[in-house]
C-alpha positions in Angstrom: -6.2 5.6 -16.9 -5.5 2.9 -14.2 -1.9 1.8 -13.7 -3.2 -1.7 -12.6 -6.2 -3.7 -13.6 -9.1 -3.2 -11.3 -12.9 -3.1 -11.1 -15.3 -1.3 -8.8 -15.3 -4.1 -6.2 -11.5 -4.4 -6.0 -11.2 -0.6 -5.8 -13.6 -0.7 -2.8 -11.4 -3.4 -1.2 -8.4 -1.2 -1.6 -10.3 1.7 -0.1 -11.2 -0.4 2.9 -7.5 -1.4 3.3 -6.4 2.2 3.1 -8.9 3.2 5.8 -8.1 0.2 8.1 -4.3 0.7 7.9 -4.1 4.5 8.0 -7.3 6.4 8.8 -5.7 8.1 11.7 -3.1 9.5 9.4 -5.6 11.4 7.2 -6.1 11.4 3.5 -2.4 11.6 2.7 -1.6 8.7 4.9 -4.3 6.6 3.3 -3.0 7.6 -0.2 0.4 6.3 0.9 -1.0 3.0 2.0 -2.7 2.8 -1.4 0.6 3.5 -3.1 2.2 0.5 -1.4 -0.7 -1.7 -2.4 -0.6 -0.6 -6.0 3.2 -1.0 -6.1 2.8 -4.6 -4.9 0.4 -5.4 -7.7 2.6 -3.6 -10.3 5.9 -4.9 -8.9 5.9 -8.6 -9.9 9.1 -8.8 -7.8 10.6 -10.1 -4.6 7.8 -11.2 -2.2 5.2 -10.0 -4.6 5.8 -12.2 -7.7 2.5 -13.3 -9.2 0.4 -10.8 -7.3 -1.8 -9.6 -10.1 -4.8 -8.1 -8.5 -5.9 -6.0 -5.5 -7.4 -9.1 -3.7 -4.2 -11.1 -4.3 -2.2 -8.2 -2.7 -4.6 -7.7 0.2 -5.0 -11.3 1.2 -1.4 -12.5 0.4 -0.3 -14.9 3.0 2.3 -14.6 4.3 3.1 -11.0 3.6 -0.3 -9.5 3.5 -1.8 -6.8 5.7 -2.6 -7.0 9.4 -5.9 -5.1 8.8 -7.6 -8.1 7.3 -7.6 -9.7 10.7 -9.7 -7.0 12.2 -13.4 -6.4 11.8 -12.9 -2.7 10.9 -11.5 -3.8 7.5 -14.7 -5.5 6.6 -16.9 -2.4 7.0 -18.3 -0.8 3.8 -15.9 1.7 2.2 -17.1 5.3 2.3 -17.3 7.5 -0.8 -14.3 9.5 0.4 -12.1 6.5 0.7 -13.2 5.1 -2.6 -12.2 8.4 -4.3 -8.8 8.1 -2.6 -8.4 4.6 -3.8 -9.3 5.6 -7.4 -6.7 8.3 -7.3 -4.1 5.8 -6.2 -5.1 3.3 -8.9 -4.9 6.1 -11.4 -1.3 6.5 -10.6 -1.2 9.3 -8.1 2.0 8.9 -5.9 2.9 10.4 -2.6 6.5 10.5 -1.3 7.8 8.6 0.7 5.5 5.8 -0.4 5.8 6.5 -4.2 8.1 3.5 -4.8 7.6 1.7 -1.5 6.6 -2.0 -1.1 6.5 -2.0 2.7 5.5 0.2 5.6 5.2 -0.3 9.3 4.6 1.6 12.5 7.5 1.4 14.9 7.4 2.4 18.5 10.3 4.8 18.0 12.2 6.2 15.1 12.3 4.6 11.7 15.3 2.3 11.2 17.5 3.0 8.2 16.6 -0.4 6.8 14.0 -3.0 7.4 14.5 -6.6 6.1 17.3 -5.1 3.9 15.0 -2.5 2.4 16.0 1.2 2.6 13.8 3.6 4.5 12.4 6.2 2.1 10.9 8.3 4.8 8.2 8.6 7.4 4.8 10.1 7.4 3.3 10.6 10.8 3.6 7.2 12.5 4.4 5.0 9.4 7.8 4.3 8.0 8.1 3.4 4.3 10.7 1.1 2.7 11.7 0.7 -0.9 13.4 -1.9 -3.0 16.4 -1.1 -5.2 15.6 -0.4 -8.8 17.5 -3.6 -9.7 15.3 -5.7 -7.4 12.0 -4.2 -8.5 12.1 -1.9 -11.6 8.3 -2.0 -12.1 7.8 0.3 -9.1 10.0 3.0 -10.5 
């Protein structure tokens, strides 16, 4: 059962985003990027009010993803990535991204906060940041 509304095309778009943002971080890293994407659709809070679909989330401007500016994002999703996206859409969560709305790849250590959001942890090169429950209860 999906935790957000989706269809096959939108799930493939999520799969392409996951690959483009985190392929070098393996399946777990890609799942975490998927968690952030799903959380932005579920959240209806902060910078993500009125984001109701995977395309809304991916192409949000400002606030969307850097990957959409690169040709690699536009390549066809592979079956493996689609299966990962399906797992994420079905509600599978991976810490530290389980409640995260943001991530980025710093040159050094993860800062304790980023734009006033608390660091929930790091996976390989990406740092993840979560809102408070009061700011975004739908991601908890």
